[in-house]
N, CA, C and O atoms as a printed pandas DataFrame, in Angstrom:
     atom_number atom_name residue_name chain_id  residue_number  x_coord  y_coord  z_coord
0              1         N          MET        A               1  -24.261   31.427  100.282
1              2        CA          MET        A               1  -24.637   30.001  100.153
2              3         C          MET        A               1  -24.409   29.270  101.474
3              4         O          MET        A               1  -25.281   28.535  101.939
4              5         N          LYS        A               2  -23.239   29.471  102.076
5              6        CA          LYS        A               2  -22.917   28.755  103.322
6              7         C          LYS        A               2  -23.913   29.104  104.420
7              8         O          LYS        A               2  -24.335   28.232  105.178
8              9         N          LYS        A               3  -24.293   30.391  104.509
9             10        CA          LYS        A               3  -25.243   30.810  105.543
10            11         C          LYS        A               3  -26.573   30.098  105.364
11            12         O          LYS        A               3  -27.187   29.658  106.336
12            13         N          ALA        A               4  -27.013   29.986  104.120
13            14        CA          ALA        A               4  -28.287   29.326  103.845
14            15         C          ALA        A               4  -28.232   27.855  104.258
15            16         O          ALA        A               4  -29.190   27.329  104.824
16            17         N          ILE        A               5  -27.114   27.200  103.976
17            18        CA          ILE        A               5  -26.955   25.782  104.327
18            19         C          ILE        A               5  -26.983   25.624  105.847
19            20         O          ILE        A               5  -27.646   24.731  106.373
20            21         N          VAL        A               6  -26.261   26.495  106.541
21            22        CA          VAL        A               6  -26.221   26.422  108.015
22            23         C          VAL        A               6  -27.613   26.639  108.586
23            24         O          VAL        A               6  -28.025   25.933  109.507
24            25         N          MET        A               7  -28.345   27.617  108.043
25            26        CA          MET        A               7  -29.712   27.878  108.519
26            27         C          MET        A               7  -30.595   26.665  108.292
27            28         O          MET        A               7  -31.393   26.303  109.157
28            29         N          GLY        A               8  -30.454   26.031  107.127
29            30        CA          GLY        A               8  -31.238   24.839  106.816
30            31         C          GLY        A               8  -30.937   23.707  107.779
31            32         O          GLY        A               8  -31.845   23.014  108.237
32            33         N          LEU        A               9  -29.650   23.517  108.090
33            34        CA          LEU        A               9  -29.260   22.457  109.027
34            35         C          LEU        A               9  -29.822   22.735  110.412
35            36         O          LEU        A               9  -30.287   21.815  111.085
36            37         N          MET        A              10  -29.787   23.995  110.848
37            38        CA          MET        A              10  -30.305   24.351  112.172
38            39         C          MET        A              10  -31.804   24.093  112.234
39            40         O          MET        A              10  -32.299   23.555  113.224
40            41         N          LEU        A              11  -32.537   24.472  111.180
41            42        CA          LEU        A              11  -33.979   24.231  111.142
42            43         C          LEU        A              11  -34.260   22.735  111.156
43            44         O          LEU        A              11  -35.181   22.277  111.832
44            45         N          TYR        A              12  -33.462   21.970  110.404
45            46        CA          TYR        A              12  -33.633   20.509  110.356
46            47         C          TYR        A              12  -33.419   19.903  111.737
47            48         O          TYR        A              12  -34.188   19.041  112.163
48            49         N          GLN        A              13  -32.373   20.350  112.443
49            50        CA          GLN        A              13  -32.089   19.837  113.790
50            51         C          GLN        A              13  -33.250   20.150  114.727
51            52         O          GLN        A              13  -33.632   19.305  115.536
52            53         N          MET        A              14  -33.818   21.357  114.629
53            54        CA          MET        A              14  -34.951   21.729  115.473
54            55         C          MET        A              14  -36.139   20.812  115.208
55            56         O          MET        A              14  -36.804   20.366  116.143
56            57         N          LYS        A              15  -36.405   20.530  113.933
57            58        CA          LYS        A              15  -37.514   19.645  113.572
58            59         C          LYS        A              15  -37.279   18.244  114.125
59            60         O          LYS        A              15  -38.194   17.618  114.659
60            61         N          VAL        A              16  -36.048   17.758  113.993
61            62        CA          VAL        A              16  -35.721   16.421  114.497
62            63         C          VAL        A              16  -35.944   16.359  116.004
63            64         O          VAL        A              16  -36.505   15.387  116.509
64            65         N          LYS        A              17  -35.506   17.396  116.727
65            66        CA          LYS        A              17  -35.676   17.425  118.180
66            67         C          LYS        A              17  -37.158   17.404  118.539
67            68         O          LYS        A              17  -37.562   16.722  119.481
68            69         N          GLN        A              18  -37.972   18.155  117.786
69            70        CA          GLN        A              18  -39.416   18.177  118.042
70            71         C          GLN        A              18  -40.005   16.787  117.833
71            72         O          GLN        A              18  -40.810   16.326  118.642
72            73         N          HIS        A              19  -39.607   16.118  116.751
73            74        CA          HIS        A              19  -40.127   14.777  116.465
74            75         C          HIS        A              19  -39.701   13.793  117.545
75            76         O          HIS        A              19  -40.471   12.913  117.930
76            77         N          MET        A              20  -38.452   13.948  118.041
77            78        CA          MET        A              20  -37.970   13.050  119.079
78            79         C          MET        A              20  -38.808   13.193  120.342
79            80         O          MET        A              20  -39.066   12.207  121.032
80            81         N          LYS        A              21  -39.235   14.420  120.649
81            82        CA          LYS        A              21  -40.075   14.643  121.826
82            83         C          LYS        A              21  -41.440   13.996  121.619
83            84         O          LYS        A              21  -42.003   13.412  122.545
84            85         N          VAL        A              22  -41.970   14.102  120.400
85            86        CA          VAL        A              22  -43.303   13.557  120.114
86            87         C          VAL        A              22  -43.275   12.029  120.153
87            88         O          VAL        A              22  -44.148   11.396  120.748
88            89         N          LEU        A              23  -42.265   11.449  119.513
89            90        CA          LEU        A              23  -42.190    9.991  119.434
90            91         C          LEU        A              23  -41.744    9.396  120.759
91            92         O          LEU        A              23  -40.901    9.963  121.455
92            93         N          SER        A              24  -42.306    8.274  121.095
93            94        CA          SER        A              24  -41.882    7.573  122.308
94            95         C          SER        A              24  -40.647    6.729  122.004
95            96         O          SER        A              24  -40.312    6.507  120.840
96            97         N          LYS        A              25  -39.980    6.265  123.038
97            98        CA          LYS        A              25  -38.753    5.480  122.854
98            99         C          LYS        A              25  -39.040    4.197  122.087
99           100         O          LYS        A              25  -38.227    3.762  121.271
100          101         N          SER        A              26  -40.191    3.595  122.345
101          102        CA          SER        A              26  -40.525    2.333  121.675
102          103         C          SER        A              26  -40.684    2.542  120.169
103          104         O          SER        A              26  -40.224    1.722  119.375
104          105         N          SER        A              27  -41.337    3.643  119.776
105          106        CA          SER        A              27  -41.515    3.904  118.346
106          107         C          SER        A              27  -40.181    4.222  117.693
107          108         O          SER        A              27  -39.965    3.886  116.528
108          109         N          TRP        A              28  -39.264    4.882  118.448
109          110        CA          TRP        A              28  -37.930    5.144  117.898
110          111         C          TRP        A              28  -37.197    3.836  117.637
111          112         O          TRP        A              28  -36.511    3.694  116.625
112          113         N          LYS        A              29  -37.343    2.869  118.564
113          114        CA          LYS        A              29  -36.698    1.572  118.367
114          115         C          LYS        A              29  -37.231    0.905  117.105
115          116         O          LYS        A              29  -36.470    0.318  116.336
116          117         N          LYS        A              30  -38.545    0.999  116.896
117          118        CA          LYS        A              30  -39.143    0.406  115.695
118          119         C          LYS        A              30  -38.587    1.057  114.439
119          120         O          LYS        A              30  -38.274    0.377  113.462
120          121         N          ILE        A              31  -38.465    2.391  114.472
121          122        CA          ILE        A              31  -37.945    3.110  113.303
122          123         C          ILE        A              31  -36.502    2.680  113.032
123          124         O          ILE        A              31  -36.126    2.425  111.888
124          125         N          LEU        A              32  -35.700    2.604  114.094
125          126        CA          LEU        A              32  -34.301    2.204  113.923
126          127         C          LEU        A              32  -34.213    0.785  113.379
127          128         O          LEU        A              32  -33.368    0.492  112.534
128          129         N          GLU        A              33  -35.090   -0.102  113.865
129          130        CA          GLU        A              33  -35.100   -1.477  113.360
130          131         C          GLU        A              33  -35.462   -1.502  111.878
131          132         O          GLU        A              33  -34.845   -2.226  111.096
132          133         N          ASN        A              34  -36.465   -0.708  111.495
133          134        CA          ASN        A              34  -36.865   -0.648  110.088
134          135         C          ASN        A              34  -35.730   -0.111  109.227
135          136         O          ASN        A              34  -35.484   -0.619  108.133
136          137         N          VAL        A              35  -35.044    0.908  109.715
137          138        CA          VAL        A              35  -33.932    1.495  108.956
138          139         C          VAL        A              35  -32.827    0.457  108.765
139          140         O          VAL        A              35  -32.277    0.313  107.673
140          141         N          SER        A              36  -32.508   -0.269  109.853
141          142        CA          SER        A              36  -31.441   -1.271  109.749
142          143         C          SER        A              36  -31.857   -2.393  108.802
143          144         O          SER        A              36  -31.029   -2.923  108.061
144          145         N          LEU        A              37  -33.147   -2.756  108.826
145          146        CA          LEU        A              37  -33.632   -3.788  107.902
146          147         C          LEU        A              37  -33.500   -3.314  106.456
147          148         O          LEU        A              37  -33.083   -4.076  105.584
148          149         N          VAL        A              38  -33.852   -2.064  106.208
149          150        CA          VAL        A              38  -33.734   -1.509  104.850
150          151         C          VAL        A              38  -32.281   -1.532  104.403
151          152         O          VAL        A              38  -31.981   -1.901  103.268
152          153         N          ASN        A              39  -31.373   -1.136  105.302
153          154        CA          ASN        A              39  -29.942   -1.128  104.964
154          155         C          ASN        A              39  -29.467   -2.538  104.627
155          156         O          ASN        A              39  -28.712   -2.726  103.672
156          157         N          ILE        A              40  -29.904   -3.533  105.405
157          158        CA          ILE        A              40  -29.503   -4.919  105.157
158          159         C          ILE        A              40  -30.032   -5.380  103.796
159          160         O          ILE        A              40  -29.314   -6.018  103.027
160          161         N          LEU        A              41  -31.291   -5.050  103.507
161          162        CA          LEU        A              41  -31.884   -5.456  102.228
162          163         C          LEU        A              41  -31.138   -4.805  101.063
163          164         O          LEU        A              41  -30.874   -5.455  100.052
164          165         N          GLN        A              42  -30.801   -3.525  101.206
165          166        CA          GLN        A              42  -30.079   -2.825  100.140
166          167         C          GLN        A              42  -28.715   -3.461   99.917
167          168         O          GLN        A              42  -28.285   -3.611   98.773
168          169         N          GLU        A              43  -28.029   -3.836  100.986
169          170        CA          GLU        A              43  -26.704   -4.451  100.843
170          171         C          GLU        A              43  -26.808   -5.788  100.113
171          172         O          GLU        A              43  -25.941   -6.130   99.309
172          173         N          LYS        A              44  -27.887   -6.553  100.399
173          174        CA          LYS        A              44  -28.025   -7.873   99.774
174          175         C          LYS        A              44  -28.416   -7.763   98.306
175          176         O          LYS        A              44  -27.957   -8.540   97.469
176          177         N          THR        A              45  -29.282   -6.772   97.999
177          178        CA          THR        A              45  -29.782   -6.669   96.631
178          179         C          THR        A              45  -28.759   -6.022   95.698
179          180         O          THR        A              45  -28.667   -6.395   94.528
180          181         N          PHE        A              46  -27.984   -5.049   96.210
181          182        CA          PHE        A              46  -27.035   -4.341   95.350
182          183         C          PHE        A              46  -25.626   -4.877   95.487
183          184         O          PHE        A              46  -24.711   -4.384   94.827
């Protein structure tokens, strides 16, 4: 089980790195802003 989890995490990290290369810094800022907005909305609603 542990080996499978580690393999999954490694594959996930590789995918994230690939996406980071594809996305420009400006789009990353937009994504981070959207994430922070979602977090703020969730805190206010719940």
